[in-house]
C-alpha positions as CSV (number, residue, x, y, z in Angstrom):
1,M,-7.1,5.5,10.1
2,S,-4.1,7.7,9.7
3,F,-2.0,7.3,6.5
4,T,1.5,6.1,6.7
5,D,4.0,6.2,3.9
6,I,4.3,2.4,3.8
7,A,0.6,1.7,3.8
8,L,0.0,4.2,0.9
9,R,2.8,2.8,-1.2
10,N,1.7,-0.8,-0.7
11,A,-2.0,-0.1,-1.4
12,K,-3.4,-2.5,-4.0
13,S,-6.7,-3.0,-5.7
14,D,-8.3,-6.2,-6.9
15,D,-11.2,-6.1,-9.4
16,K,-12.8,-3.0,-8.1
17,Q,-11.6,0.5,-7.0
18,T,-10.5,0.7,-3.4
19,K,-10.8,3.7,-1.1
20,L,-8.6,4.2,1.9
21,F,-10.1,6.9,4.2
22,N,-8.9,9.0,7.0
23,K,-11.1,10.7,9.6
24,R,-11.6,14.0,7.9
25,G,-12.9,13.1,4.4
26,L,-9.5,12.7,2.7
27,F,-9.1,9.4,0.9
28,L,-6.8,7.6,-1.5
29,L,-8.6,6.0,-4.5
30,V,-6.7,3.0,-5.9
31,T,-7.9,2.1,-9.3
32,R,-8.0,-1.3,-11.1
33,L,-4.9,-0.3,-13.0
34,Q,-3.1,0.5,-9.7
35,G,-3.3,4.3,-10.2
36,K,-3.5,6.2,-6.9
37,L,-5.6,9.4,-6.7
38,W,-6.0,11.8,-3.7
39,C,-9.6,12.9,-3.3
40,L,-11.5,14.9,-0.7
41,K,-15.1,14.1,0.2
42,I,-17.4,17.1,-0.1
43,S,-21.0,17.3,0.9
44,A,-23.2,20.0,-0.7
45,R,-26.9,19.9,-0.2
46,R,-26.7,16.4,1.3
47,Q,-25.2,14.9,-1.9
48,G,-21.8,13.3,-1.5
49,E,-19.3,14.2,-4.0
50,A,-15.5,14.0,-4.2
51,A,-13.0,16.5,-5.5
52,L,-9.8,15.2,-7.1
53,I,-6.7,16.8,-5.4
54,G,-3.8,15.1,-7.1
55,I,-2.1,11.9,-8.2
56,L,0.3,9.8,-6.1
57,T,3.3,8.6,-8.1
């Protein structure tokens, strides 16, 4: 999925956190309080972790 401006601005979350991924490990994390955080999936020693890049306002 490629991100579009409209899709990112209209992203909502219900009771749980929601992740919107693209093909290269970048994702938008939408929190329960409707906060939006840019994250990048990083794999080191086969353990999946995410690095916070910034906040979408």
